[in-house]
Each structure stands twice: as C-alpha cells, then as structure tokens.
C-alpha positions as CSV (number, residue, x, y, z in Angstrom):
1,X,-13.9,12.2,28.4
2,X,-16.8,15.0,29.0
3,X,-20.4,13.8,29.2
4,X,-22.6,14.8,26.3
5,X,-25.7,16.9,27.3
6,X,-28.0,14.0,26.9
7,X,-26.2,11.3,28.9
8,X,-25.1,13.7,31.8
9,X,-28.2,12.8,33.9
10,X,-28.3,9.1,33.2
11,X,-28.4,6.6,36.0
12,X,-27.7,3.5,34.6
13,X,-24.0,2.3,34.8
14,X,-22.3,1.9,31.7
15,X,-20.2,-1.3,30.6
16,X,-18.5,-2.9,27.8
17,X,-20.5,-6.1,28.2
18,X,-22.8,-6.9,25.2
19,X,-26.4,-6.1,26.0
20,X,-29.6,-6.9,24.0
21,X,-31.3,-4.1,22.1
22,X,-34.7,-5.0,23.5
23,X,-33.2,-4.3,27.0
24,X,-31.6,-1.1,26.0
25,X,-35.0,0.1,24.4
26,X,-36.9,-1.3,27.7
27,X,-34.4,1.1,29.9
28,X,-34.7,4.1,27.8
29,X,-38.7,3.7,27.9
30,X,-38.4,3.6,31.6
31,X,-36.7,7.1,31.4
32,X,-39.4,9.7,31.7
33,X,-37.8,11.9,29.0
34,X,-38.0,9.0,26.5
35,X,-41.4,7.7,27.5
36,X,-43.0,11.0,27.3
37,X,-42.3,11.4,23.6
38,X,-43.7,8.0,22.6
39,X,-47.4,8.9,22.4
40,X,-46.7,12.2,20.6
41,X,-44.8,10.1,18.0
42,X,-47.6,7.5,17.5
43,X,-50.0,10.4,17.3
44,X,-48.1,12.1,14.7
45,X,-47.7,9.1,12.4
46,X,-51.6,8.4,12.8
47,X,-52.4,12.0,12.5
48,X,-54.3,11.8,9.1
49,X,-56.7,9.0,10.5
50,X,-57.3,11.0,13.8
51,X,-58.2,14.3,11.8
52,X,-58.5,13.3,8.1
53,X,-56.2,14.1,5.1
54,X,-57.1,17.4,4.6
55,X,-56.7,19.0,8.1
56,X,-53.7,16.7,8.6
57,X,-52.0,18.8,5.7
58,X,-52.6,21.8,7.5
59,X,-51.8,20.8,11.1
60,X,-49.8,18.6,13.3
61,X,-49.7,17.4,16.8
62,X,-46.7,19.3,18.4
63,X,-46.7,18.2,22.2
64,X,-48.7,16.2,24.8
65,X,-48.0,17.1,28.5
66,X,-50.2,16.6,31.5
67,X,-53.3,15.8,29.3
68,X,-52.9,18.8,27.0
69,X,-52.5,18.1,23.6
70,X,-50.9,21.0,21.6
71,X,-51.8,21.2,17.8
72,X,-50.0,23.6,15.5
73,X,-52.2,24.9,12.4
74,X,-50.6,26.6,9.4
75,X,-52.9,29.6,9.5
76,X,-55.7,31.1,11.6
77,X,-58.6,29.6,9.6
78,X,-57.2,26.2,10.1
79,X,-56.5,26.7,13.6
80,X,-60.2,27.7,14.0
81,X,-61.2,24.5,12.4
82,X,-59.0,22.6,14.9
83,X,-60.9,24.4,17.7
84,X,-64.1,23.7,16.2
85,X,-63.3,19.8,16.1
86,X,-61.5,19.8,19.3
87,X,-63.8,17.4,21.1
88,X,-63.7,15.1,18.4
89,X,-60.0,15.4,17.8
90,X,-59.3,14.5,21.8
91,X,-61.8,11.5,21.4
92,X,-59.8,10.0,18.4
93,X,-56.4,11.1,19.7
94,X,-57.3,8.8,22.9
95,X,-58.6,5.9,20.6
96,X,-55.0,6.4,18.7
97,X,-52.8,6.6,22.0
98,X,-55.0,5.4,24.9
99,X,-57.9,6.5,27.0
100,X,-57.3,9.1,29.7
101,X,-54.4,10.5,27.8
102,X,-56.0,13.6,26.3
103,X,-57.9,15.9,28.5
104,X,-58.1,19.1,26.1
105,X,-56.9,20.1,22.9
106,X,-54.7,23.5,22.7
107,X,-54.2,25.2,19.4
108,X,-51.2,27.3,18.2
109,X,-50.7,28.7,14.6
110,X,-47.4,28.5,12.8
111,X,-46.3,28.5,9.3
112,X,-44.8,25.0,9.7
113,X,-46.8,22.8,11.9
114,X,-44.5,19.9,11.9
115,X,-41.6,22.0,13.1
116,X,-39.9,20.3,16.1
117,X,-41.3,16.9,15.4
C-alpha cells in the first residue's frame, strides 16, 4: 500500500497493538512538524484577548517561525494598526504562548486573514 504524503517520513514503527491516545499525542508533539503548529493554534484561539475584539475581527496570526509572528490584516489601514501596536502585540503574544517565543511581528494584508488557519 503506498504511503500518504503525511506519513512517508514518519520514523515510528507501525503496529496493530493497542496504544493509549496520550502516548500517540505525546509522540506527535515530539515531531517538529506537529509541535511547531501548537503555539500558533493557541495564539489563534486567544487572539481577541491578545489584540482586543475589534482588531481581532480584522486580523489573525498566520504563522510563527523562528520568532517572527506573521499577522494578516484585512486592509492596509488595519495592517498599519497592527504595525503601530506591534510591540504590544509581541508582548501579549508572549504572555499567551510563552516568553522568548516572539521576537518581532510582521504584517501582511489579505482579504481573508484567517485563510490557512
């Protein structure tokens, strides 16, 4: 049976033996691909508390790679607002997901800021 795209690079051995779901989740979180998405998922779910409800309606965190938090805004003016508040957003994002996780905020503008979440 051919491997699906997501499982071709897995290092763990497959078995028919029953495994506790907690062990499966722990194993997935040890894999960099899965663990990397956890902070941005947490930040997305807490976004309104990070930036406030009005700005949250017009923006969304898109990615967090190597300390760079990419935030998408719906329009140029909302992007300017995110840039203006970048230091505060960085500090509050770190409070939400952990110190040292966000070094800077980068803004992109796109009509649907939640696309890809």
